[in-house]
C-alpha atoms as one frame of an Amber mdcrd trajectory, in Angstrom:
protein
  -0.091  -0.505   0.340   1.167   3.203  -1.335   2.187   5.997   1.675   0.201
   9.284   1.606   3.203  10.973   0.785   3.492   8.672  -2.053  -0.283   9.474
  -3.465   0.439  13.352  -3.565   3.652  12.831  -5.276   1.656  10.909  -7.997
  -1.332  13.468  -8.255   1.829  16.250  -8.595   3.434  14.150 -11.257   0.288
  13.319 -13.144  -0.698  17.201 -13.159   2.953  18.193 -14.578   2.098  15.817
 -17.788  -0.973  16.750 -18.708   0.173  20.539 -18.718   2.984  19.606 -20.567
   0.481  18.022 -23.059  -1.258  20.744 -22.739   1.619  23.579 -24.042   2.591
  21.034 -26.724  -0.096  21.320 -28.418  -0.230  25.490 -28.394  -3.293  25.749
 -26.186  -2.266  27.973 -23.057  -4.477  26.957 -20.238  -6.205  30.088 -18.286
  -8.254  30.660 -15.322 -10.310  33.486 -16.828 -12.525  34.038 -19.913 -10.713
  36.155 -22.532 -12.661  39.309 -24.690 -10.153  40.286 -27.551 -12.948  42.654
 -28.328 -15.070  43.626 -31.091 -13.811  43.307 -34.488 -12.412  46.393 -36.228
 -15.350  48.077 -38.227 -14.898  49.887 -41.931 -14.721  53.534 -42.478 -18.227
  55.189 -42.238 -18.262  56.959 -45.287 -21.061  59.055 -43.648 -20.631  62.687
 -41.770 -23.070  63.413 -39.577 -25.206  66.561 -39.344 -24.936  69.393 -41.747
 -22.351  71.667 -43.426 -20.894  74.087 -40.469 -22.937  77.134 -40.683 -19.659
  79.504 -39.568 -18.822  79.383 -42.764 -20.041  81.912 -45.732 -21.901  80.882
 -48.764 -24.084  78.258 -49.812 -24.310  74.602 -49.350 -22.901  72.519 -52.421
 -21.568  68.750 -52.990 -18.135  67.407 -54.107 -17.188  64.118 -54.175 -13.943
  62.564 -51.821 -12.335  59.407 -51.857 -13.414  57.099 -49.144 -12.724  53.353
 -48.900 -11.555  53.643 -52.631 -14.687  54.907 -54.061 -16.177  58.251 -54.811
 -18.499  59.495 -52.221 -20.507  62.659 -51.915 -19.785  65.589 -48.758 -21.848
  68.453 -48.282 -19.987  71.480 -47.726 -20.652  75.052 -47.477 -18.596  77.718
 -50.518 -17.037  80.232 -49.350 -18.584  82.415 -52.534 -21.947  84.353 -52.064
 -24.792  82.721 -53.365 -25.070  85.472 -56.121 -21.863  84.739 -57.557 -22.646
  80.635 -57.752 -25.735  81.022 -59.426 -24.789  82.937 -62.186 -21.357  82.289
 -63.960 -20.494  78.310 -64.692 -16.920  79.176 -64.079 -17.653  81.109 -60.708
 -19.156  77.902 -59.350 -16.609  75.183 -61.157 -13.948  77.565 -59.439 -15.345
  77.128 -55.910 -16.185  73.581 -56.039 -11.983  72.974 -57.067 -11.315  75.167
 -54.686 -13.463  72.817 -52.080 -11.674  69.783 -53.094  -8.173  70.797 -52.671
  -8.842  71.722 -49.330  -7.948  68.975 -46.832 -10.760  67.051 -45.146 -12.259
  68.141 -41.984 -11.603  66.213 -38.620 -14.909  64.422 -38.936 -14.594  63.841
 -42.919 -11.249  62.336 -41.598 -13.086  60.177 -38.716 -15.300  59.020 -41.509
 -12.398  57.847 -44.232 -12.611  60.697 -46.338  -9.959  61.939 -47.710  -8.799
  63.475 -51.555  -6.556  63.186 -54.195  -6.702  66.831 -55.990  -3.892  68.853
 -55.140  -3.270  72.265 -55.593  -1.913  74.850 -57.468  -5.076  74.007 -59.322
  -7.803  76.549 -60.772 -10.465  76.244 -62.704 -11.852  79.049 -65.009 -13.853
  80.006 -67.998 -13.435  78.905 -71.993 -11.676  80.913 -74.154 -12.857  82.711
 -77.274 -13.534  80.151 -79.703 -14.491  77.673 -77.075 -18.199  76.599 -76.455
 -19.747  78.099 -74.056 -20.320  75.606 -71.512 -16.236  74.744 -71.615 -14.004
  75.086 -68.410 -10.253  75.316 -68.253  -8.378  73.833 -65.463  -4.811  75.503
 -65.239  -3.220  71.915 -65.823  -4.114  69.481 -68.303  -6.610  67.029 -67.199
  -5.108  63.880 -68.775  -2.117  65.078 -66.184  -4.095  64.736 -62.731  -4.125
  61.641 -61.295  -6.663  58.871 -62.460  -8.223  59.410 -58.461  -8.658  63.218
 -58.884  -9.399  63.757 -62.383 -12.961  61.487 -61.400 -13.069  63.642 -58.331
 -13.193  66.826 -60.718 -15.746  65.372 -63.127 -18.256  64.257 -60.987 -18.376
  67.302 -58.676 -18.617  69.716 -61.649 -21.063  67.183 -63.613 -23.436  66.898
 -60.972 -23.482  70.533 -60.057 -24.323  73.543 -62.428 -20.829  73.619 -63.933
 -21.638  70.783 -65.720 -23.659  70.137 -69.005 -26.228  67.586 -70.518 -25.893
  63.692 -69.551 -24.019  64.082 -66.228 -20.809  65.951 -68.458 -18.396  68.030
 -67.975 -16.365  69.805 -70.983 -13.356  70.272 -69.643  -9.722  71.689 -71.403
  -6.119  72.374 -70.065  -3.948  75.755 -70.555  -2.213  74.181 -73.983  -3.695
  74.066 -77.191  -5.089  70.352 -76.728  -8.898  69.595 -78.016 -11.681  69.930
 -75.003 -12.583  66.733 -73.910 -15.993  65.676 -72.868 -15.976  63.621 -69.646
 -18.688  61.645 -68.055 -19.580  60.331 -64.383 -20.829  57.365 -64.296 -21.249
  54.757 -61.601 -18.628  52.585 -62.935 -16.360  55.939 -62.184 -17.390  56.372
 -58.536 -17.138  53.059 -57.820 -13.658  52.629 -59.686 -12.102  56.151 -59.749
  -8.583  54.935 -60.554  -9.678  53.526 -63.538  -9.657  56.213 -66.913 -12.527
  58.753 -66.677 -15.366  58.001 -69.936 -15.467  60.730 -72.321 -17.982  61.323
 -74.873 -18.309  63.564 -77.962 -17.552  67.004 -77.242 -20.186  68.258 -79.553
 -23.045  67.827 -77.632 -26.165  66.414 -79.217 -28.295  68.951 -81.071 -31.318
  70.349 -79.162 -29.421  70.067 -75.627
């Protein structure tokens, strides 16, 4: 018959062997539950509230980048309403200025960024250009694809745009004007080439 001391030693050896087997299987023993927390969430791509009322001007919409796509964001223009409502070039200038601003703290928290970098300005067409033409201080095709996509969709869906969600754009050089169209595909994949259509609008538009 084993003594009490012998039985105690046997139990200790058995416990040590069990712990070694668990360690060999890569399992850590613990006496308390482990809570790793919630899985990280994706960017919201949505800013709560309305455009800041502290800036003068009127609300307008620009397209920023969020999650590799284009999403609309409401802003307020630094230009007064009468200038935005009258001239296409003034509207385009205000929108392009907004696109170059760094996103606000709330926009950054929601996952927004912009690929449009300055200096970049917009103006009306030159002599001989169609009346709806806009010219940038750099050739549109020289811009990063995402930046051009932001500009095209922002202009095309505003008073600066033309028929069929398009915008007629040129640069400072003598290259032909191009009519760019804002499509859902462009919003989903702004890193691709912005689609172009015939530069001359269809009759009756």
